[in-house]
C-alpha positions as CSV (number, residue, x, y, z in Angstrom):
1,X,11.8,7.4,-12.5
2,X,11.0,4.2,-10.6
3,X,8.8,1.7,-12.6
4,X,7.7,-2.0,-12.3
5,X,5.7,-3.5,-15.1
6,X,3.4,-6.5,-14.5
7,X,1.0,-8.3,-16.8
8,X,-1.8,-5.7,-16.3
9,X,-0.1,-2.9,-14.4
10,X,2.5,-0.1,-14.4
11,X,3.7,0.6,-10.9
12,X,5.6,3.9,-10.9
13,X,6.5,7.0,-8.9
14,X,3.5,9.2,-8.2
15,X,3.4,12.5,-10.1
16,X,1.4,15.7,-9.6
17,X,-0.9,14.5,-12.5
18,X,-2.1,11.7,-10.2
19,X,-3.5,14.1,-7.6
20,X,-7.0,14.4,-8.9
21,X,-7.6,10.6,-9.2
22,X,-5.9,10.0,-5.8
23,X,-8.1,12.6,-4.1
24,X,-11.2,11.1,-5.8
25,X,-10.3,7.6,-4.7
26,X,-10.0,8.8,-1.1
27,X,-13.5,10.2,-1.0
28,X,-15.3,6.9,-1.6
29,X,-17.2,6.0,1.6
30,X,-16.0,2.4,1.3
31,X,-12.4,3.6,1.2
32,X,-13.0,5.8,4.3
33,X,-14.4,2.9,6.5
34,X,-11.1,2.3,8.2
35,X,-9.7,5.8,8.4
36,X,-10.3,8.7,10.8
37,X,-12.5,11.4,9.2
38,X,-9.6,14.0,9.4
39,X,-7.4,11.6,7.5
40,X,-9.8,11.6,4.6
41,X,-10.0,15.3,3.9
42,X,-9.3,16.1,0.2
43,X,-6.6,18.6,1.3
44,X,-4.8,15.8,3.1
45,X,-4.6,13.8,-0.1
46,X,-3.4,16.8,-2.0
47,X,-0.6,17.2,0.6
48,X,0.2,13.5,0.4
49,X,0.6,13.6,-3.3
50,X,3.2,16.4,-3.0
51,X,4.9,14.4,-0.2
52,X,5.1,11.2,-2.3
53,X,6.5,13.1,-5.2
54,X,9.2,14.6,-3.0
55,X,10.0,11.3,-1.3
56,X,10.7,9.8,-4.8
57,X,13.7,12.1,-5.0
58,X,15.2,11.4,-1.6
59,X,18.6,9.7,-1.5
60,X,18.8,7.3,0.0
61,X,15.2,6.5,-0.7
62,X,13.2,5.4,2.3
63,X,9.7,5.3,0.8
64,X,8.3,3.8,-2.3
65,X,4.7,5.2,-2.3
66,X,3.8,4.4,-5.9
67,X,1.0,5.0,-8.3
68,X,-0.6,1.9,-9.9
69,X,-1.9,2.5,-13.4
70,X,-3.9,0.2,-15.7
71,X,-1.5,-0.9,-18.4
72,X,-4.1,-0.7,-21.1
73,X,-5.9,2.5,-20.3
74,X,-3.2,4.4,-18.5
75,X,-5.7,5.3,-15.7
76,X,-4.5,5.7,-12.1
77,X,-6.3,3.0,-10.2
78,X,-4.5,2.9,-6.8
79,X,-1.4,3.0,-4.8
80,X,1.0,0.5,-3.3
81,X,3.8,1.3,-0.9
82,X,6.9,-0.1,0.7
83,X,8.3,2.0,3.6
84,X,11.9,1.1,4.6
85,X,12.7,0.9,8.2
86,X,15.8,0.0,10.4
87,X,17.3,-3.4,10.3
88,X,16.3,-4.3,6.7
89,X,12.6,-4.2,7.5
90,X,9.8,-2.5,5.7
91,X,6.0,-1.9,6.0
92,X,3.7,-2.4,3.1
93,X,0.3,-1.1,2.2
94,X,-2.0,-0.4,-0.7
95,X,-5.3,1.3,-1.6
96,X,-7.3,0.9,-4.8
97,X,-10.3,2.6,-6.4
98,X,-13.5,0.6,-6.1
99,X,-13.5,-0.2,-9.8
100,X,-10.2,-2.0,-9.5
101,X,-11.1,-4.1,-6.5
102,X,-12.0,-7.8,-6.6
103,X,-10.0,-8.8,-9.7
104,X,-6.6,-9.6,-8.3
105,X,-5.0,-6.3,-9.1
106,X,-4.0,-5.5,-5.5
107,X,-2.3,-8.9,-5.2
108,X,-0.5,-8.4,-8.5
109,X,0.8,-4.9,-7.5
110,X,1.7,-5.9,-3.9
111,X,3.5,-9.1,-5.1
112,X,5.5,-7.2,-7.6
113,X,6.6,-4.6,-5.0
114,X,7.4,-7.2,-2.4
115,X,9.5,-9.1,-5.0
116,X,11.4,-5.9,-5.6
117,X,11.9,-5.3,-1.9
118,X,13.2,-8.8,-1.2
119,X,15.3,-9.2,-4.3
120,X,16.6,-5.7,-5.1
121,X,16.6,-3.9,-1.7
122,X,17.6,-6.9,0.4
123,X,14.7,-6.5,2.8
124,X,14.7,-9.2,5.5
125,X,11.0,-8.8,6.7
126,X,8.0,-7.1,5.2
127,X,5.0,-6.5,7.3
128,X,1.5,-4.9,7.1
129,X,-0.7,-3.6,9.9
130,X,-4.4,-3.3,9.4
131,X,-7.7,-2.9,11.3
132,X,-8.9,-6.4,12.2
133,X,-12.3,-5.7,10.5
134,X,-10.5,-5.0,7.2
135,X,-11.0,-8.6,5.9
136,X,-9.9,-7.7,2.3
137,X,-6.5,-6.5,3.5
138,X,-6.0,-9.5,5.7
139,X,-7.0,-11.8,2.8
140,X,-4.5,-10.0,0.5
141,X,-1.7,-10.3,3.0
142,X,-2.4,-14.0,3.5
143,X,-2.5,-14.5,-0.3
144,X,1.0,-12.9,-0.4
145,X,2.1,-15.6,2.0
146,X,2.2,-13.4,5.1
147,X,1.4,-15.0,8.4
148,X,-0.3,-13.3,11.3
149,X,2.2,-12.3,14.0
150,X,0.1,-10.2,16.3
151,X,-3.4,-9.1,17.2
152,X,-3.5,-5.9,19.2
153,X,-6.8,-5.4,21.1
154,X,-8.3,-1.9,21.1
155,X,-5.1,-0.5,19.6
156,X,-6.4,2.4,17.5
157,X,-9.1,5.0,18.4
158,X,-11.1,6.7,15.7
159,X,-14.7,7.1,14.6
160,X,-15.6,7.2,18.3
161,X,-14.4,3.7,19.2
162,X,-11.4,1.5,19.8
163,X,-10.4,-0.9,17.0
164,X,-8.2,-4.0,17.1
165,X,-5.3,-4.2,14.7
166,X,-3.6,-7.2,13.1
167,X,0.1,-7.4,12.0
168,X,1.0,-9.9,9.2
169,X,4.5,-10.5,7.8
170,X,6.7,-12.4,5.5
171,X,10.5,-13.1,5.7
172,X,12.8,-13.1,2.7
173,X,13.8,-16.7,3.5
174,X,10.2,-17.7,3.1
175,X,9.4,-15.7,0.0
176,X,9.0,-17.3,-3.4
177,X,9.4,-14.9,-6.3
178,X,6.4,-14.9,-8.5
């Protein structure tokens, strides 16, 4: 089983035991702000849990969609992911329960996984794409040392309107292991 350990976190493969907490996290209205309503159905998150468990067993592994648990309590508090793509590139994302937000946990988890991607997987470039109104995600990416590469106007349509998206990225040659 895949596992990274940081000062406050255990970052590991998702298990079916994470399903209930993962579904509950997805039902928070704050979490749902930047997702289409259909993407937030509880059944969708139950399906995703099973998909992430299955992906952990794929060889070669192409997706590291991982559970983040609080080291002290053992509670599931979010997810962080690295999806491998062609030409040694990967996309990254994360989502955290409201109670785990605002205390640097997302940065700690994302930094640990990016370190793994660059140092162990030989990734050349890690990028993230987010809705331009998701200021917390943009701040996180910039805290990781990513720079903005693109701003796509009216790029995604959901919740009855067009949304701009931002792409931020970091290169291995620019990365400093934390």
